[in-house]
mmCIF file of the C-alpha atoms, coordinates in Angstrom:
data_MODEL
# 
_entry.id   MODEL 
# 
loop_
_atom_site.group_PDB 
_atom_site.id 
_atom_site.type_symbol 
_atom_site.label_atom_id 
_atom_site.label_alt_id 
_atom_site.label_comp_id 
_atom_site.label_asym_id 
_atom_site.label_entity_id 
_atom_site.label_seq_id 
_atom_site.pdbx_PDB_ins_code 
_atom_site.Cartn_x 
_atom_site.Cartn_y 
_atom_site.Cartn_z 
_atom_site.occupancy 
_atom_site.B_iso_or_equiv 
_atom_site.pdbx_formal_charge 
_atom_site.auth_seq_id 
_atom_site.auth_comp_id 
_atom_site.auth_asym_id 
_atom_site.auth_atom_id 
_atom_site.pdbx_PDB_model_num 
ATOM 1   C CA . MET A 1 1   ? 44.544 -88.181 248.166 1.00 0.00 ? 1   MET A CA 1 
ATOM 2   C CA . GLU A 1 2   ? 48.186 -88.413 249.089 1.00 0.00 ? 2   GLU A CA 1 
ATOM 3   C CA . CYS A 1 3   ? 48.198 -92.146 248.572 1.00 0.00 ? 3   CYS A CA 1 
ATOM 4   C CA . TYR A 1 4   ? 46.671 -91.565 245.090 1.00 0.00 ? 4   TYR A CA 1 
ATOM 5   C CA . GLN A 1 5   ? 49.335 -89.000 244.347 1.00 0.00 ? 5   GLN A CA 1 
ATOM 6   C CA . ALA A 1 6   ? 52.131 -91.315 245.360 1.00 0.00 ? 6   ALA A CA 1 
ATOM 7   C CA . VAL A 1 7   ? 50.846 -94.140 243.216 1.00 0.00 ? 7   VAL A CA 1 
ATOM 8   C CA . CYS A 1 8   ? 50.110 -92.046 240.154 1.00 0.00 ? 8   CYS A CA 1 
ATOM 9   C CA . LEU A 1 9   ? 53.107 -89.705 240.237 1.00 0.00 ? 9   LEU A CA 1 
ATOM 10  C CA . ASN A 1 10  ? 56.039 -91.910 241.158 1.00 0.00 ? 10  ASN A CA 1 
ATOM 11  C CA . PHE A 1 11  ? 56.652 -93.845 238.012 1.00 0.00 ? 11  PHE A CA 1 
ATOM 12  C CA . ALA A 1 12  ? 59.570 -93.429 235.611 1.00 0.00 ? 12  ALA A CA 1 
ATOM 13  C CA . MET A 1 13  ? 58.710 -90.776 233.029 1.00 0.00 ? 13  MET A CA 1 
ATOM 14  C CA . SER A 1 14  ? 61.708 -90.570 230.769 1.00 0.00 ? 14  SER A CA 1 
ATOM 15  C CA . ASP A 1 15  ? 61.330 -91.800 227.245 1.00 0.00 ? 15  ASP A CA 1 
ATOM 16  C CA . THR A 1 16  ? 57.474 -91.554 227.275 1.00 0.00 ? 16  THR A CA 1 
ATOM 17  C CA . SER A 1 17  ? 55.364 -91.417 224.150 1.00 0.00 ? 17  SER A CA 1 
ATOM 18  C CA . ASP A 1 18  ? 53.349 -88.380 223.127 1.00 0.00 ? 18  ASP A CA 1 
ATOM 19  C CA . ASP A 1 19  ? 50.145 -89.999 224.367 1.00 0.00 ? 19  ASP A CA 1 
ATOM 20  C CA . GLU A 1 20  ? 51.781 -90.879 227.714 1.00 0.00 ? 20  GLU A CA 1 
ATOM 21  C CA . THR A 1 21  ? 53.089 -87.319 228.078 1.00 0.00 ? 21  THR A CA 1 
ATOM 22  C CA . VAL A 1 22  ? 49.641 -85.817 227.460 1.00 0.00 ? 22  VAL A CA 1 
ATOM 23  C CA . SER A 1 23  ? 47.964 -88.254 229.788 1.00 0.00 ? 23  SER A CA 1 
ATOM 24  C CA . MET A 1 24  ? 50.479 -87.519 232.574 1.00 0.00 ? 24  MET A CA 1 
ATOM 25  C CA . ILE A 1 25  ? 50.077 -83.760 232.132 1.00 0.00 ? 25  ILE A CA 1 
ATOM 26  C CA . LEU A 1 26  ? 46.278 -84.077 232.240 1.00 0.00 ? 26  LEU A CA 1 
ATOM 27  C CA . LEU A 1 27  ? 46.608 -86.237 235.313 1.00 0.00 ? 27  LEU A CA 1 
ATOM 28  C CA . LEU A 1 28  ? 48.813 -83.593 236.974 1.00 0.00 ? 28  LEU A CA 1 
ATOM 29  C CA . HIS A 1 29  ? 46.343 -80.830 235.973 1.00 0.00 ? 29  HIS A CA 1 
ATOM 30  C CA . ARG A 1 30  ? 43.784 -82.547 238.322 1.00 0.00 ? 30  ARG A CA 1 
ATOM 31  C CA . PHE A 1 31  ? 45.750 -81.055 241.282 1.00 0.00 ? 31  PHE A CA 1 
ATOM 32  C CA . LEU A 1 32  ? 45.561 -77.477 239.959 1.00 0.00 ? 32  LEU A CA 1 
ATOM 33  C CA . PRO A 1 33  ? 42.783 -75.099 240.874 1.00 0.00 ? 33  PRO A CA 1 
ATOM 34  C CA . ILE A 1 34  ? 39.753 -75.902 238.833 1.00 0.00 ? 34  ILE A CA 1 
ATOM 35  C CA . ASP A 1 35  ? 39.784 -72.918 236.461 1.00 0.00 ? 35  ASP A CA 1 
ATOM 36  C CA . LEU A 1 36  ? 43.521 -73.368 235.777 1.00 0.00 ? 36  LEU A CA 1 
ATOM 37  C CA . ARG A 1 37  ? 42.960 -77.136 235.160 1.00 0.00 ? 37  ARG A CA 1 
ATOM 38  C CA . ALA A 1 38  ? 40.350 -76.333 232.419 1.00 0.00 ? 38  ALA A CA 1 
ATOM 39  C CA . LEU A 1 39  ? 42.480 -73.796 230.881 1.00 0.00 ? 39  LEU A CA 1 
ATOM 40  C CA . GLY A 1 40  ? 45.529 -75.948 230.964 1.00 0.00 ? 40  GLY A CA 1 
ATOM 41  C CA . ASP A 1 41  ? 43.754 -79.057 229.702 1.00 0.00 ? 41  ASP A CA 1 
ATOM 42  C CA . GLN A 1 42  ? 42.403 -77.256 226.667 1.00 0.00 ? 42  GLN A CA 1 
ATOM 43  C CA . TYR A 1 43  ? 45.737 -75.629 225.928 1.00 0.00 ? 43  TYR A CA 1 
ATOM 44  C CA . VAL A 1 44  ? 47.660 -78.946 226.103 1.00 0.00 ? 44  VAL A CA 1 
ATOM 45  C CA . LYS A 1 45  ? 45.065 -80.668 223.844 1.00 0.00 ? 45  LYS A CA 1 
ATOM 46  C CA . ASP A 1 46  ? 45.160 -77.877 221.297 1.00 0.00 ? 46  ASP A CA 1 
ATOM 47  C CA . GLU A 1 47  ? 48.994 -77.664 221.252 1.00 0.00 ? 47  GLU A CA 1 
ATOM 48  C CA . PHE A 1 48  ? 49.426 -81.436 220.640 1.00 0.00 ? 48  PHE A CA 1 
ATOM 49  C CA . ARG A 1 49  ? 46.711 -81.380 217.898 1.00 0.00 ? 49  ARG A CA 1 
ATOM 50  C CA . ARG A 1 50  ? 48.398 -78.312 216.208 1.00 0.00 ? 50  ARG A CA 1 
ATOM 51  C CA . ASN A 1 51  ? 51.808 -80.105 216.224 1.00 0.00 ? 51  ASN A CA 1 
ATOM 52  C CA . LYS A 1 52  ? 50.860 -83.432 214.912 1.00 0.00 ? 52  LYS A CA 1 
ATOM 53  C CA . THR A 1 53  ? 52.264 -82.520 211.463 1.00 0.00 ? 53  THR A CA 1 
ATOM 54  C CA . ALA A 1 54  ? 55.391 -80.715 212.766 1.00 0.00 ? 54  ALA A CA 1 
ATOM 55  C CA . ALA A 1 55  ? 58.830 -81.437 211.299 1.00 0.00 ? 55  ALA A CA 1 
ATOM 56  C CA . PRO A 1 56  ? 60.876 -84.059 213.128 1.00 0.00 ? 56  PRO A CA 1 
ATOM 57  C CA . GLU A 1 57  ? 63.322 -81.383 214.548 1.00 0.00 ? 57  GLU A CA 1 
ATOM 58  C CA . GLU A 1 58  ? 60.503 -79.331 215.850 1.00 0.00 ? 58  GLU A CA 1 
ATOM 59  C CA . VAL A 1 59  ? 58.843 -82.341 217.374 1.00 0.00 ? 59  VAL A CA 1 
ATOM 60  C CA . THR A 1 60  ? 62.023 -83.106 219.380 1.00 0.00 ? 60  THR A CA 1 
ATOM 61  C CA . VAL A 1 61  ? 62.116 -79.562 220.850 1.00 0.00 ? 61  VAL A CA 1 
ATOM 62  C CA . PHE A 1 62  ? 58.332 -79.592 221.384 1.00 0.00 ? 62  PHE A CA 1 
ATOM 63  C CA . MET A 1 63  ? 58.415 -82.942 223.305 1.00 0.00 ? 63  MET A CA 1 
ATOM 64  C CA . ARG A 1 64  ? 61.503 -81.875 225.347 1.00 0.00 ? 64  ARG A CA 1 
ATOM 65  C CA . GLU A 1 65  ? 59.697 -78.670 226.438 1.00 0.00 ? 65  GLU A CA 1 
ATOM 66  C CA . TRP A 1 66  ? 56.453 -80.469 227.278 1.00 0.00 ? 66  TRP A CA 1 
ATOM 67  C CA . GLY A 1 67  ? 58.531 -82.993 229.226 1.00 0.00 ? 67  GLY A CA 1 
ATOM 68  C CA . ASN A 1 68  ? 60.109 -80.138 231.172 1.00 0.00 ? 68  ASN A CA 1 
ATOM 69  C CA . TYR A 1 69  ? 56.625 -78.777 231.854 1.00 0.00 ? 69  TYR A CA 1 
ATOM 70  C CA . ARG A 1 70  ? 55.447 -82.158 233.058 1.00 0.00 ? 70  ARG A CA 1 
ATOM 71  C CA . ASP A 1 71  ? 58.398 -82.508 235.402 1.00 0.00 ? 71  ASP A CA 1 
ATOM 72  C CA . THR A 1 72  ? 58.112 -79.021 236.816 1.00 0.00 ? 72  THR A CA 1 
ATOM 73  C CA . LEU A 1 73  ? 54.442 -79.505 237.402 1.00 0.00 ? 73  LEU A CA 1 
ATOM 74  C CA . GLN A 1 74  ? 55.003 -82.862 239.053 1.00 0.00 ? 74  GLN A CA 1 
ATOM 75  C CA . THR A 1 75  ? 57.488 -81.308 241.447 1.00 0.00 ? 75  THR A CA 1 
ATOM 76  C CA . GLN A 1 76  ? 55.052 -78.466 242.267 1.00 0.00 ? 76  GLN A CA 1 
ATOM 77  C CA . VAL A 1 77  ? 52.180 -80.864 242.840 1.00 0.00 ? 77  VAL A CA 1 
ATOM 78  C CA . LEU A 1 78  ? 54.278 -82.989 245.196 1.00 0.00 ? 78  LEU A CA 1 
ATOM 79  C CA . GLU A 1 79  ? 55.367 -79.902 247.065 1.00 0.00 ? 79  GLU A CA 1 
ATOM 80  C CA . SER A 1 80  ? 51.699 -78.893 247.403 1.00 0.00 ? 80  SER A CA 1 
ATOM 81  C CA . ALA A 1 81  ? 50.840 -82.417 248.678 1.00 0.00 ? 81  ALA A CA 1 
ATOM 82  C CA . ARG A 1 82  ? 53.625 -82.349 251.309 1.00 0.00 ? 82  ARG A CA 1 
ATOM 83  C CA . ASP A 1 83  ? 52.718 -78.949 252.746 1.00 0.00 ? 83  ASP A CA 1 
ATOM 84  C CA . HIS A 1 84  ? 48.993 -78.262 252.736 1.00 0.00 ? 84  HIS A CA 1 
ATOM 85  C CA . LEU A 1 85  ? 49.368 -75.026 254.723 1.00 0.00 ? 85  LEU A CA 1 
ATOM 86  C CA . LYS A 1 86  ? 51.880 -73.507 252.309 1.00 0.00 ? 86  LYS A CA 1 
ATOM 87  C CA . LYS A 1 87  ? 50.433 -71.827 249.217 1.00 0.00 ? 87  LYS A CA 1 
ATOM 88  C CA . VAL A 1 88  ? 52.147 -73.311 246.259 1.00 0.00 ? 88  VAL A CA 1 
ATOM 89  C CA . GLU A 1 89  ? 52.406 -71.219 243.088 1.00 0.00 ? 89  GLU A CA 1 
ATOM 90  C CA . PHE A 1 90  ? 52.227 -73.216 239.882 1.00 0.00 ? 90  PHE A CA 1 
ATOM 91  C CA . GLY A 1 91  ? 54.309 -72.273 236.883 1.00 0.00 ? 91  GLY A CA 1 
ATOM 92  C CA . ALA A 1 92  ? 57.796 -71.042 236.234 1.00 0.00 ? 92  ALA A CA 1 
ATOM 93  C CA . GLU A 1 93  ? 59.440 -67.765 235.157 1.00 0.00 ? 93  GLU A CA 1 
ATOM 94  C CA . LEU A 1 94  ? 60.724 -67.551 231.609 1.00 0.00 ? 94  LEU A CA 1 
ATOM 95  C CA . SER A 1 95  ? 64.056 -65.775 231.099 1.00 0.00 ? 95  SER A CA 1 
ATOM 96  C CA . GLU A 1 96  ? 64.555 -63.255 228.290 1.00 0.00 ? 96  GLU A CA 1 
ATOM 97  C CA . GLY A 1 97  ? 66.848 -65.787 226.711 1.00 0.00 ? 97  GLY A CA 1 
ATOM 98  C CA . ASP A 1 98  ? 64.088 -68.403 226.730 1.00 0.00 ? 98  ASP A CA 1 
ATOM 99  C CA . LEU A 1 99  ? 61.650 -65.920 225.153 1.00 0.00 ? 99  LEU A CA 1 
ATOM 100 C CA . LYS A 1 100 ? 64.057 -65.053 222.338 1.00 0.00 ? 100 LYS A CA 1 
ATOM 101 C CA . LEU A 1 101 ? 63.887 -68.710 221.277 1.00 0.00 ? 101 LEU A CA 1 
ATOM 102 C CA . PHE A 1 102 ? 60.119 -68.497 220.654 1.00 0.00 ? 102 PHE A CA 1 
ATOM 103 C CA . GLN A 1 103 ? 58.621 -67.708 217.356 1.00 0.00 ? 103 GLN A CA 1 
ATOM 104 C CA . ASP A 1 104 ? 56.328 -64.548 217.171 1.00 0.00 ? 104 ASP A CA 1 
ATOM 105 C CA . GLU A 1 105 ? 53.256 -66.793 217.085 1.00 0.00 ? 105 GLU A CA 1 
ATOM 106 C CA . GLN A 1 106 ? 54.394 -68.609 220.231 1.00 0.00 ? 106 GLN A CA 1 
ATOM 107 C CA . VAL A 1 107 ? 55.083 -65.334 222.103 1.00 0.00 ? 107 VAL A CA 1 
ATOM 108 C CA . GLY A 1 108 ? 51.499 -64.272 221.135 1.00 0.00 ? 108 GLY A CA 1 
ATOM 109 C CA . GLN A 1 109 ? 50.027 -67.584 222.447 1.00 0.00 ? 109 GLN A CA 1 
ATOM 110 C CA . LEU A 1 110 ? 52.032 -67.234 225.614 1.00 0.00 ? 110 LEU A CA 1 
ATOM 111 C CA . TYR A 1 111 ? 50.930 -63.676 226.178 1.00 0.00 ? 111 TYR A CA 1 
ATOM 112 C CA . GLU A 1 112 ? 47.267 -64.666 225.641 1.00 0.00 ? 112 GLU A CA 1 
ATOM 113 C CA . LEU A 1 113 ? 47.670 -67.626 228.066 1.00 0.00 ? 113 LEU A CA 1 
ATOM 114 C CA . MET A 1 114 ? 49.225 -65.360 230.677 1.00 0.00 ? 114 MET A CA 1 
ATOM 115 C CA . LEU A 1 115 ? 46.356 -62.863 230.334 1.00 0.00 ? 115 LEU A CA 1 
ATOM 116 C CA . GLU A 1 116 ? 43.777 -65.638 230.626 1.00 0.00 ? 116 GLU A CA 1 
ATOM 117 C CA . SER A 1 117 ? 45.367 -67.274 233.609 1.00 0.00 ? 117 SER A CA 1 
ATOM 118 C CA . THR A 1 118 ? 45.866 -63.979 235.596 1.00 0.00 ? 118 THR A CA 1 
ATOM 119 C CA . LYS A 1 119 ? 42.326 -62.535 235.031 1.00 0.00 ? 119 LYS A CA 1 
ATOM 120 C CA . PRO A 1 120 ? 40.405 -61.891 238.250 1.00 0.00 ? 120 PRO A CA 1 
ATOM 121 C CA . ASN A 1 121 ? 37.280 -63.237 236.606 1.00 0.00 ? 121 ASN A CA 1 
ATOM 122 C CA . ARG A 1 122 ? 38.508 -65.979 234.387 1.00 0.00 ? 122 ARG A CA 1 
ATOM 123 C CA . GLN A 1 123 ? 36.662 -67.078 231.207 1.00 0.00 ? 123 GLN A CA 1 
ATOM 124 C CA . PHE A 1 124 ? 35.996 -70.462 232.723 1.00 0.00 ? 124 PHE A CA 1 
ATOM 125 C CA . ASP A 1 125 ? 33.197 -70.430 235.271 1.00 0.00 ? 125 ASP A CA 1 
ATOM 126 C CA . ILE A 1 126 ? 33.606 -73.953 236.629 1.00 0.00 ? 126 ILE A CA 1 
ATOM 127 C CA . GLN A 1 127 ? 32.690 -75.404 239.939 1.00 0.00 ? 127 GLN A CA 1 
ATOM 128 C CA . GLU A 1 128 ? 33.988 -78.432 241.673 1.00 0.00 ? 128 GLU A CA 1 
ATOM 129 C CA . GLU A 1 129 ? 31.708 -81.516 241.211 1.00 0.00 ? 129 GLU A CA 1 
ATOM 130 C CA . GLY A 1 130 ? 29.275 -81.833 244.131 1.00 0.00 ? 130 GLY A CA 1 
ATOM 131 C CA . LEU A 1 131 ? 29.652 -78.191 245.305 1.00 0.00 ? 131 LEU A CA 1 
ATOM 132 C CA . LYS A 1 132 ? 26.664 -76.005 244.911 1.00 0.00 ? 132 LYS A CA 1 
ATOM 133 C CA . GLU A 1 133 ? 26.196 -72.384 245.856 1.00 0.00 ? 133 GLU A CA 1 
# 
């Protein structure tokens, strides 16, 4: 798995297209716990679909923030691969200043995502392929 990570994750990612950004994020999601992967994959796909008709200035901010997410997730995945014994927490804290930049709808979406991702019994009842109870 580490060889796969090194090959897949160590290419230059600046100036990537929308499709390349989505593909890279979905690839990185493969290293998340299975239930978070399902939640994250669906959220990313929905967000990019919703923003296909956004104004150019909104697209710039949108892509910059998704690029930041991709870079943060890549760093966390690589940390996880380097130290299998250490529990890596995925995600990042948002400052109050960051939250003030969000529109009300975005704050609502973020809140719903936070609730779903921290539920003890998540909505997604997914098992790894090949594993049976």
